[in-house]
C-alpha positions as CSV (number, residue, x, y, z in Angstrom):
1,X,0.0,0.0,0.0
2,X,1.3,3.4,-0.9
3,X,2.3,5.9,1.7
4,X,-0.4,8.4,0.6
5,X,-3.1,5.8,1.1
6,X,-1.7,4.5,4.4
7,X,-1.5,8.0,5.9
8,X,-4.3,9.5,3.8
9,X,-7.7,10.9,4.7
10,X,-10.7,8.8,5.6
11,X,-13.8,8.4,3.5
12,X,-17.0,6.4,3.7
13,X,-18.2,4.6,0.5
14,X,-21.6,3.0,0.0
15,X,-21.3,0.1,-2.4
16,X,-24.1,-0.6,-4.9
17,X,-26.8,-3.3,-4.9
18,X,-29.6,-4.3,-7.2
19,X,-33.2,-4.2,-5.8
20,X,-36.6,-4.7,-7.2
21,X,-39.0,-1.7,-7.0
22,X,-42.7,-1.8,-6.5
23,X,-43.2,-2.1,-10.3
24,X,-41.0,-5.2,-10.6
25,X,-38.1,-3.4,-12.2
26,X,-34.5,-4.1,-11.3
27,X,-32.9,-0.9,-9.9
28,X,-29.3,-0.2,-9.0
29,X,-29.0,1.9,-5.8
30,X,-26.4,2.7,-3.1
31,X,-26.5,-0.1,-0.5
32,X,-28.4,1.0,2.6
33,X,-26.6,-1.6,4.8
34,X,-24.0,1.0,5.7
35,X,-20.9,2.6,4.4
36,X,-17.4,1.1,4.3
37,X,-14.7,3.2,6.0
38,X,-11.6,3.4,3.7
39,X,-8.3,5.4,3.6
40,X,-7.9,7.5,0.5
41,X,-5.4,9.8,-1.2
42,X,-7.2,12.8,-2.7
43,X,-6.1,14.7,-5.8
44,X,-8.1,17.8,-6.8
45,X,-9.0,17.6,-10.5
46,X,-11.0,20.7,-11.3
47,X,-13.4,23.2,-9.7
48,X,-15.6,26.1,-10.8
49,X,-16.5,28.7,-8.2
50,X,-20.0,30.2,-8.2
51,X,-19.5,34.0,-8.5
52,X,-23.1,35.1,-9.0
53,X,-26.1,33.9,-7.0
54,X,-27.9,31.1,-8.9
55,X,-24.7,29.6,-10.4
56,X,-23.5,26.2,-9.3
57,X,-20.2,25.4,-7.7
58,X,-18.5,22.3,-9.1
59,X,-15.7,20.5,-7.3
60,X,-14.2,17.3,-8.7
61,X,-11.7,15.2,-6.7
62,X,-9.9,11.9,-7.7
63,X,-9.7,9.4,-4.8
64,X,-7.0,6.7,-4.9
65,X,-8.5,3.7,-3.0
66,X,-7.3,0.2,-1.9
67,X,-7.4,-2.4,-4.7
68,X,-9.7,-4.7,-2.6
69,X,-12.7,-2.4,-2.8
70,X,-15.3,-3.9,-5.1
71,X,-18.9,-3.3,-6.1
72,X,-18.4,0.4,-6.4
73,X,-20.1,1.9,-9.5
74,X,-21.6,5.1,-10.8
75,X,-24.5,4.6,-8.4
76,X,-22.4,4.4,-5.3
77,X,-22.3,7.3,-2.8
78,X,-19.2,8.8,-1.1
79,X,-18.8,10.9,2.1
80,X,-15.5,12.7,2.1
81,X,-14.3,15.8,4.0
82,X,-17.7,15.9,5.8
83,X,-19.7,16.3,2.6
84,X,-21.7,14.1,0.3
85,X,-20.2,13.3,-3.2
86,X,-21.4,11.5,-6.3
87,X,-19.2,9.3,-8.5
88,X,-18.6,11.1,-11.9
89,X,-17.0,8.3,-14.0
90,X,-16.7,4.6,-13.6
91,X,-13.9,3.6,-11.2
92,X,-10.7,2.7,-13.0
93,X,-8.5,-0.2,-11.8
94,X,-4.7,0.3,-12.1
95,X,-2.8,-2.9,-11.8
96,X,0.9,-2.5,-11.0
97,X,3.1,-4.2,-8.5
98,X,1.5,-5.1,-5.1
99,X,2.2,-1.8,-3.5
100,X,0.9,0.3,-6.4
101,X,-2.4,-1.4,-7.2
102,X,-5.4,0.9,-6.7
103,X,-8.8,2.1,-7.9
104,X,-9.1,5.7,-9.1
105,X,-12.5,7.2,-8.4
106,X,-13.5,10.7,-9.6
107,X,-16.1,12.2,-7.4
108,X,-18.1,15.5,-7.6
109,X,-19.5,17.4,-4.6
110,X,-23.3,17.3,-4.4
111,X,-24.9,20.8,-4.6
């Protein structure tokens, strides 16, 4: 495990699950059984500050997460730095040597 992830910040990630709604449709949602506490290294990607009332502020951060985290998709939910975040793009798995393996997850702060 890399030094950044070992000493990194903590985040809570809700994995996804498939449920059947009242109409009989299969729906993918964030698992309500509870979040998983993980250590992450955070890299700011881009941000847009709201300067005029009515504009939206956009913050995107890339999280580097342990390679053993599975069942995280676009419908997962993340709590990081005391705020709720959505996953922007599908998580990308980077396979290197044992210490460098990780998932990269881009998240966007919820308005």
